[in-house]
LUMLUM-703717 format. One line per 3 residues: for each residue x, y, z of N, C-alpha, C, O. Coordinates in nm, 4 decimals. Layout:
<atoms>
X/Y/Z/X/Y/Z/X/Y/Z/X/Y/Z; ...
</atoms>
This chain:
<atoms>
1.5548/-1.1106/-0.1409/1.5565/-0.9791/-0.1511/1.4632/-0.9310/-0.2570/1.3790/-0.8446/-0.2325; 1.4775/-0.9871/-0.3772/1.4261/-0.9359/-0.4398/1.2803/-0.9658/-0.5125/1.1859/-0.9148/-0.5728; 1.3528/-1.1251/-0.4437/1.1772/-1.2151/-0.5039/1.0992/-1.1050/-0.4116/1.0318/-1.0281/-0.4802
1.0928/-1.0765/-0.2472/1.0199/-0.9823/-0.1863/0.9608/-0.8619/-0.2160/0.8638/-0.8129/-0.1582; 1.0204/-0.8176/-0.3051/1.0781/-0.6621/-0.3508/0.9380/-0.6848/-0.4460/0.8324/-0.6215/-0.4462; 0.9892/-0.8206/-0.5394/0.8359/-0.8341/-0.6255/0.7133/-0.8631/-0.5956/0.6163/-0.8051/-0.6445
0.7079/-0.9516/-0.5162/0.5336/-0.9853/-0.4090/0.4860/-0.8760/-0.3876/0.3661/-0.8634/-0.4122; 0.5502/-0.7760/-0.3426/0.4906/-0.6238/-0.2431/0.5232/-0.5346/-0.3873/0.4313/-0.5800/-0.4556; 0.5532/-0.4935/-0.4255/0.5096/-0.4859/-0.5188/0.3754/-0.5336/-0.6188/0.2991/-0.4453/-0.6578
0.3451/-0.7162/-0.6681/0.2288/-0.6907/-0.6615/0.1050/-0.7348/-0.5846/0.0143/-0.8117/-0.6165; 0.1269/-0.6651/-0.4761/0.0456/-0.6935/-0.3656/-0.0194/-0.5187/-0.4066/-0.1314/-0.4740/-0.4315; 0.1031/-0.4659/-0.3976/0.0433/-0.3086/-0.4600/-0.0234/-0.2906/-0.5387/-0.1112/-0.2045/-0.5333
-0.0034/-0.3640/-0.6339/-0.1030/-0.3560/-0.7787/-0.2275/-0.4101/-0.7710/-0.3235/-0.3591/-0.8288; -0.2393/-0.5644/-0.6676/-0.4125/-0.5635/-0.6373/-0.4869/-0.5142/-0.5691/-0.5965/-0.4876/-0.6185; -0.4545/-0.4690/-0.3824/-0.4726/-0.3817/-0.3627/-0.4997/-0.1992/-0.4005/-0.5876/-0.1313/-0.3475
-0.4131/-0.1561/-0.4896/-0.4561/-0.0604/-0.6221/-0.6306/-0.0751/-0.7104/-0.7256/0.0030/-0.7153; -0.6105/-0.1974/-0.7622/-0.6961/-0.2706/-0.8596/-0.8455/-0.2822/-0.7165/-0.9640/-0.2760/-0.7495; -0.8100/-0.2953/-0.6013/-0.9288/-0.3146/-0.5721/-0.9490/-0.1961/-0.5103/-1.0675/-0.1753/-0.4844
-0.8723/-0.1103/-0.4775/-0.9328/0.0459/-0.4017/-1.0159/0.1380/-0.5324/-1.1064/0.2211/-0.5250; -0.9509/0.0896/-0.6352/-1.0403/0.1794/-0.7659/-1.1931/0.0650/-0.7677/-1.2969/0.1289/-0.7850; -1.2097/-0.0654/-0.7545/-1.3231/-0.1111/-0.7332/-1.4047/-0.1072/-0.6932/-1.5156/-0.1370/-0.7375
-1.3594/-0.0509/-0.5514/-1.4670/-0.0178/-0.3726/-1.4726/-0.1645/-0.3170/-1.5570/-0.1979/-0.2338; -1.3815/-0.2472/-0.3657/-1.3646/-0.3723/-0.2737/-1.4426/-0.3552/-0.1160/-1.4267/-0.2804/-0.0195; -1.5288/-0.4620/-0.1482/-1.5382/-0.5428/0.0035/-1.5363/-0.5462/0.1220/-1.5927/-0.5129/0.2263
-1.4066/-0.6259/0.0510/-1.2547/-0.6826/0.1080/-1.1602/-0.5866/0.1194/-1.0943/-0.6057/0.2216; -1.1278/-0.4988/0.0631/-1.0120/-0.3973/0.1041/-1.0739/-0.3290/0.2329/-0.9972/-0.3295/0.3292; -1.1781/-0.2797/0.2504/-1.2445/-0.2380/0.3432/-1.2912/-0.2545/0.4675/-1.3260/-0.1779/0.5574
-1.2821/-0.4157/0.4484/-1.3107/-0.5042/0.5813/-1.2028/-0.4906/0.6099/-1.1135/-0.4390/0.5428; -1.1954/-0.5559/0.7607/-1.0745/-0.5747/0.8842/-0.9481/-0.6227/0.8237/-0.8335/-0.5819/0.8425; -0.9973/-0.7294/0.7378/-0.8830/-0.8168/0.7000/-0.7834/-0.7304/0.6072/-0.6608/-0.7239/0.6151
-0.8991/-0.6444/0.4875/-0.8163/-0.5999/0.3907/-0.7888/-0.5008/0.4985/-0.6672/-0.5069/0.5163; -0.8230/-0.4420/0.5524/-0.7258/-0.2979/0.6326/-0.5978/-0.3305/0.7189/-0.5128/-0.2418/0.7265; -0.5808/-0.4254/0.7712/-0.4712/-0.4840/0.8627/-0.3684/-0.5916/0.6840/-0.2513/-0.6088/0.7177
-0.3863/-0.6331/0.5794/-0.3275/-0.6994/0.5610/-0.2522/-0.5710/0.4363/-0.1509/-0.5884/0.3687; -0.3449/-0.4426/0.4391/-0.2798/-0.3102/0.3772/-0.1855/-0.2308/0.4064/-0.0949/-0.1707/0.3487; -0.2550/-0.2527/0.5793/-0.0930/-0.2000/0.6452/0.0221/-0.2946/0.6935/0.1402/-0.2605/0.6885
-0.0179/-0.4082/0.7376/0.1362/-0.5119/0.6965/0.1792/-0.4966/0.5851/0.2893/-0.5503/0.5976; 0.1744/-0.4647/0.4902/0.2164/-0.4245/0.3585/0.3185/-0.2974/0.3032/0.4219/-0.2792/0.2389; 0.2267/-0.2342/0.3664/0.3117/-0.0748/0.4066/0.3330/-0.0912/0.4908/0.2140/-0.0648/0.5079
0.3912/-0.1251/0.6401/0.5156/-0.1335/0.6741/0.6264/-0.2454/0.6108/0.7442/-0.2101/0.6049; 0.5935/-0.3608/0.5705/0.6778/-0.4219/0.5038/0.7443/-0.3869/0.4310/0.8582/-0.4335/0.4257; 0.7040/-0.2948/0.3484/0.7190/-0.2185/0.2186/0.8030/-0.1083/0.3032/0.8998/-0.0846/0.2310
0.8102/-0.0561/0.3807/0.9141/0.0729/0.4065/1.0613/0.0011/0.5290/1.1619/0.0618/0.5656; 1.0119/-0.1643/0.5692/1.1351/-0.1780/0.6346/1.1904/-0.2943/0.5220/1.2994/-0.3478/0.5422; 1.0934/-0.3365/0.3800/1.2240/-0.3331/0.2466/1.3302/-0.2552/0.2315/1.4519/-0.2731/0.2269
1.2510/-0.1563/0.2240/1.3204/-0.0157/0.1611/1.4429/-0.0160/0.2309/1.5542/-0.0104/0.1785; 1.4178/-0.0227/0.3523/1.5366/0.0151/0.4545/1.6309/-0.0525/0.4575/1.7433/-0.0049/0.4411; 1.6079/-0.1894/0.4807/1.7145/-0.2925/0.4431/1.7689/-0.3083/0.3328/1.8729/-0.3684/0.3596
1.7634/-0.2886/0.2001/1.7734/-0.2891/0.0574/1.9003/-0.2079/0.0417/1.9191/-0.1543/-0.0674; 1.9932/-0.1921/0.1424/2.0944/-0.1004/0.0952/2.1754/-0.0731/0.0084/2.2230/0.0390/-0.0094; 2.2046/-0.1904/-0.0673/2.3155/-0.3084/-0.1142/2.1970/-0.2969/-0.3396/2.2342/-0.3049/-0.4566
2.0978/-0.2818/-0.2870/2.0195/-0.2721/-0.4646/2.0586/-0.2281/-0.5154/2.1542/-0.1630/-0.4733; 2.0199/-0.2217/-0.6617/1.9752/-0.0957/-0.7337/1.9283/0.0426/-0.6650/1.9078/0.0432/-0.5437; 1.9117/0.1565/-0.7395/1.9054/0.2500/-0.7180/1.7209/0.3113/-0.7263/1.6353/0.3799/-0.6703
1.7598/0.1967/-0.8762/1.6032/0.1778/-0.9542/1.4954/0.1364/-0.8880/1.3896/0.1994/-0.8874; 1.5211/-0.0089/-0.8074/1.4445/-0.0737/-0.7416/1.4267/0.0122/-0.6298/1.3125/0.0564/-0.6175; 1.5044/0.0445/-0.5515/1.4207/0.0731/-0.4014/1.4016/0.2304/-0.4013/1.3942/0.2875/-0.2925
1.3942/0.2937/-0.5049/1.2734/0.4350/-0.5738/1.1424/0.3875/-0.6088/1.0297/0.4243/-0.5759; 1.1880/0.2910/-0.6884/1.0074/0.2161/-0.7394/1.0077/0.1829/-0.5861/0.9482/0.2703/-0.5231; 1.0571/0.0824/-0.5080/0.9810/0.0512/-0.4139/0.9547/0.2104/-0.2662/0.8720/0.1795/-0.1804
1.0033/0.3182/-0.2527/0.9730/0.4370/-0.1829/0.8678/0.5016/-0.3168/0.7955/0.5850/-0.2624; 0.8430/0.4962/-0.4257/0.7271/0.5845/-0.4316/0.5965/0.4321/-0.4362/0.4738/0.4223/-0.4337; 0.6410/0.3961/-0.4390/0.4742/0.2420/-0.4185/0.4627/0.2707/-0.3120/0.3448/0.2919/-0.2839
0.5703/0.2907/-0.1837/0.5109/0.2723/-0.0511/0.4368/0.4121/-0.0101/0.3633/0.4230/0.0881; 0.4757/0.5432/-0.1241/0.4334/0.6438/-0.0589/0.2810/0.6394/-0.1171/0.1820/0.6753/-0.0533; 0.2812/0.5940/-0.2361/0.1536/0.5882/-0.2897/0.0451/0.4944/-0.1916/-0.0537/0.5464/-0.1398
0.0614/0.4256/-0.1837/0.0200/0.3023/-0.0767/-0.0087/0.3987/0.0545/-0.1264/0.3950/0.0907; 0.0738/0.4800/0.1282/0.0185/0.5446/0.2607/-0.0758/0.6803/0.1382/-0.1670/0.7499/0.1828; -0.0427/0.6876/0.0353/-0.1880/0.8320/-0.0384/-0.3094/0.8210/-0.0500/-0.3994/0.9038/-0.0357
-0.3112/0.6321/-0.0975/-0.4385/0.5779/-0.0715/-0.5283/0.5732/0.0430/-0.6490/0.5910/0.0591; -0.3993/0.5340/0.1397/-0.5139/0.4787/0.3054/-0.5052/0.6183/0.3829/-0.5397/0.6139/0.5009; -0.4646/0.7386/0.3331/-0.5168/0.8951/0.3831/-0.6478/0.8693/0.2980/-0.7510/0.8331/0.3544
-0.6407/0.8917/0.1399/-0.7582/0.9518/0.0908/-0.8433/0.8298/0.1146/-0.9582/0.8738/0.1199; -0.8467/0.6878/0.1331/-0.9576/0.6739/0.1575/-1.0228/0.6855/0.3136/-1.1445/0.6760/0.3297; -0.9150/0.7105/0.4451/-0.9850/0.8033/0.5234/-1.0486/0.9369/0.5970/-1.1029/0.9755/0.7005
-0.9891/0.9902/0.4320/-1.0673/1.1612/0.4497/-1.1986/1.1095/0.3797/-1.3028/1.1593/0.4221; -1.2117/0.9850/0.2442/-1.3315/1.0337/0.1824/-1.4519/0.9773/0.3088/-1.5605/1.0246/0.3423; -1.3793/0.8630/0.3540/-1.4755/0.7947/0.4531/-1.5301/0.9233/0.6041/-1.6444/0.9223/0.6500
-1.4480/0.9942/0.6413/-1.4751/1.0770/0.7481/-1.5806/1.1906/0.6527/-1.6760/1.2426/0.7105; -1.5577/1.2164/0.5304/-1.6878/1.3142/0.4893/-1.7767/1.2881/0.4617/-1.8647/1.3741/0.4637; -1.8187/1.1022/0.4031/-1.8976/1.0847/0.3570/-2.0128/1.0654/0.4884/-2.1259/1.1133/0.4963
-1.9404/0.9782/0.5856/-2.0107/0.9662/0.7405/-2.0669/1.1163/0.7799/-2.1867/1.1338/0.8019; -1.9514/1.2442/0.7883/-2.0595/1.3316/0.8239/-2.1340/1.4431/0.7259/-2.1559/1.5637/0.7368; -2.1556/1.3656/0.6476/-2.2250/1.4184/0.5481/-2.4126/1.4048/0.6327/-2.4232/1.3416/0.7378
-2.5213/1.4625/0.5766/-2.6750/1.4111/0.7052/-2.7244/1.3304/0.5283/-2.8288/1.2663/0.5167
</atoms>
């Protein structure tokens, strides 16, 4: 379980870097699917890690919500920019 959590946190770090760099891959269909699957996997791991330490569960939960925040912010930016003349 710990290895999956570390892998997921590394994936979140890569997504954050790609988001800041405005990478075309992240905003493609494949990137969006990977982003969505990683968010779902993060919440699933958080739910299943009942016996893990409080610190690791908290880090996972905060990083999951940060990924959701980035996804929502991306949609807001997309709709704002696409509605401009």
